[in-house]
N, C-alpha and C positions, 0 to 999 in steps of 0.2 A: 801627605796625600791620603785621600779616603781609602780605607781598607777595602771597600767595595765600590770602586769607581765604575762609572757607566761604561758598558761594553756594547759595541755593535758587532754582531756576528753576520758575516756576509757569505751567502751561498749562491753560486750560479747554478742554473739547472737547464738542461736541454733534453726533452723527451725522457724524463726519468721520474715520473710522478709517483709511482709505487714506492720506490726507495726513498724519494724525498719525504713522503709522509712518515716513514719510519725514522728518518733523521730528525724531523721536526718533533716527533713524539719524544725522542731522547733529549732534545733541547728544551722541551717544555718541562721536563722533570729534573733539571739541573739543581745542584745543591746551592747554587749562587742565588742571592735574593732576587726575586722576580722583578722588582721595581728598578733593578740596576742593570738590566740588559734587554736588548732588542735583537730580533732576528730579521734580516733583510734578504728575501729571496728574489733573485733576478732571473726572470724568465727570458732565456736567450733565444726567443723566437721558436718555442716548441710548437709541435703540431696542436691544432685546436682540440682534438679529442683527448689530449693529455689533461686539459682543464687545470692547469697549474694554479690559476687564481683561486679556484674553488677549493683546492687542497689547502692553500695558504690560509684561506679565510677560516679554517677550522681551528686555528691556533692563535691564542690571544696575544702572544709575544711577537707575532710574526707579521711583517709588512710585505706587500707584493710590489714589485717593480718590473718593468719590461725594457729589454734592450734588443733592438732589431739587428744591430751590427753583430754578425756572427763572431764567436770567439769568447772563451772564458775570461780573458783579460779585459775585454770590452765590458763584459757583464760585471766583473769585479770593480772596475772603475766607476760604473754606474752606481753600484752599491756604495762606494766611497762617497759619491756626491750627495747621498741621502743620509749617510750615517751621522748619528748624534753623539756617539760615544767618544770618550778620550782614549779608550783602548779599542783596537780593531782586532777581531778574531776571524780567521778564515777556516772553513771546512767545505766539503763537497756534498752533493745531494745523495751520493751512495755511501756516505760515512755514518757510523753510529758512535757518537761521542759517549764516553763513560760518564757516570753521574757527577763526578767531580772534575770533569774536563775543564769547565769554565773557571771554577774556583782555583784549580791548580795552575792553569795557564796564567791567570792574573797574578797569583802569588809568585810564580817564577819570574814574571816580568818586573814586579815591584821589588823583588829581592836583589836586583842588580841595577844600581843607580844609572849606569850608562848603557843599559840594554836597549838595543834597537830591534831585536828579533828573537823570539822564542820559537824553536821548532820542537813540536811534540812527537811522541812515538806513534807510528802508524802500524797497528797490529793487523796482519792479514788473517782472514778466515776463509775456509773452503765451503762449498755447497754441501758436500758430503765428506766430513772429516775422515771417515773410514775408507773412502775410495776417491782420493784426490786425482784429478787428471794430470797429465804430464805438464800442461800449461800451469796449473796451480802449483805444482811442485817447483817448477822453474821460478814462478813469481815469489815463492817463499824465500828464495835466496837472492833475489835481485831487485824486487820492487820496493820503492820508497825507503831507501837507506838514509834517513834524515840526518843522522849524526855524520855520516860520510859526506853527504852533500854540503853540510856546513863547513866541514874541515877542508874539502877540496875545491868547492865552488863558491863558498860564502853565501849560500842561499838554501832554501828548503822548499819542499812541495807544499803548496797552499791548501792541501787537504788538512793541514794541521799547523797553523802559524798564528802567533800573537805578536802584536806590535802596538805602537802608539799612533794616534792620528797625527801628532806633530811630526812624526818621521815622514809620513807621506807629504805633509806640507813642505818639508825641507827637500826631500829627494825626488818628489814627483810620484805619479801613479805608475801602473804597469804599462809596458810597451805593448800595445794591442796589435801591433803589426806582426808579432811573433806567433807562430802556430803552437809552440810549446817553449819551455825554458824561460818564459817571461818571469816566473817566480825567482829563478836563479839570477836573471839579469837585474831584477829589482833588488834582490838581496845583496848583490855585489855592490850596488850603489850605496846601500846602507853601510856595508863594510868599509867602503872607501871614505865615508864620512867619519870613520873612527868609532862607530858604535859597536858595543859588545854583542856577540851572538851566542845564544845559549841553546843547548839541546837538553830537554827535560823529559825523561822517560815517564814520569808520573802524569804528564799531560798527554793522555792516551785517547785515541779513537780507533775504532775497528773499521777495516776496509775490506770488501770482498775481493778475493783474488780473481783475476781474469781466468776463465776456465776453457775458452774455445780458441781455435786457431784464428778465427776471424777477429775476435776481440784483441788478441795479441798482435795480429798484423796491423790493425788500425793504430794501436798504441805505438808500435815499432816505427811505422813510417812518420807518425806525428813527431815522435821524439828525435828521430834521425834528422828530419828536415829542420825542426826547431833548433836543435843544438848547433847545426851547421849555420843556420841563419843568424843565430845569436852571436856566434864568434866572428862570422864574416862581416857583420855590421860594424865591428870595432876596427876593421882593417881598412887602410886607405888605398893601397895599390892593388892593381889587378894581379901582379905576381904573388903578393902575399895571399890573396884569396885563392889563387890557383894552387899554391903549395898547401894551404889548409885543406882544400878539396882532396888533393892527392893523399894527404896524410890520413884523412878520414876514410878514404877508399881503401888504402892499404891496411889500415887497422881492421876494417870490417871483412876484408878478404883473407886475412891471416888467421889460420886455425887457432881457436882460443885455448891454447895448451894450459895456461895457468888456471883458467876456469875449470877445465876438465879435471885437473889434479885436485882442485878444491872440492869439486863435486864427489869424486871418488873417495875423498877422505872425510866427507861430511857424515857424521853419525846419524843425522836426521833421516837419511835415506836407508831403508831397511834391506833393500835387495839390489842385486846387480841390474835388474830390469829398470828400477826407478832411476838409478844412476845413468843408465844409457838413455832413458827417455829425456831426462833433464839436459843431458849433453846434446842430444839431437835438437832439442828446442833452441839451445843457444846457437847452433849452426843456422837454424832457420832465421833467428833474429838477426844474426850478423849479415847474412846474405840478403835479407829483405832490406836492411839498412843500406847496404851497398847499392841495391837497385834503386831505392828511393833517392839516394844522393845523385846517381846518374840521371834519373828522371828530372830532378830539380835542375841539375846543371844543363842538361839538354834543353829543358824548357826555357831557361834564361837565355841561352844562346839563340834559340829559335825566335824569341821575342825581339831580339835585336835586329833580326834579319828583315 
């Protein structure tokens, strides 16, 4: 196989023009040969004032596409339909790939003959490293655990994933009916086909930590409903789905004792105040998740009436 095979980098974007430009700048300066990769940005119905197309036009490696159906998985599927590369790489508009990200990702994929998925490291950064918010501190111990996601769920966050086009041809694209967890659902299909899945720390991108309660709330409810939706779709009986719902609800309403112990032992937190702040954020996340599950459950029941 060619040492520098053609790569298509797929990036969905929704109302994130400023950070998209920084991401594209980082991709324009990759150490990988410029003739051997393309970047496809899929505008997922952003507001007109974002002018995503104009931003994309500033970069020679980058192509613009539009997807009206809301959802990042719909946008990624659109990108796949346009991609020319034998290797597909995914990142997000708010990510900053390191200069060797593309080169290292391809190398990790090629190094394992039966590899179907390479998950790279997602390194978080704070707005003000000297004064992180409680939300940022919480994110630093919980967000984007790529290695853990591979081990426990056989998938990884598409903020940093490499695979082959032929894998999508075999297992299909993303399930765009899911609000979140579509990357894990797709990764599990790859795993079930017998392909190896690799975590590669040297395949690194930087991602901003969420810093506000509103940002964390939106992420929490999306993940809660998406995770429940992903697992319930695999069940056939109403009893199984009911037991799954009760299990999720019980988990989120149970005090997170193990997490609290982990936080109070974590040397990254310098003070008791920081430890308490992170612990309180976890309670917020758990109870928001429980509320979202109840809302989804009641919504489904109401729709049947």
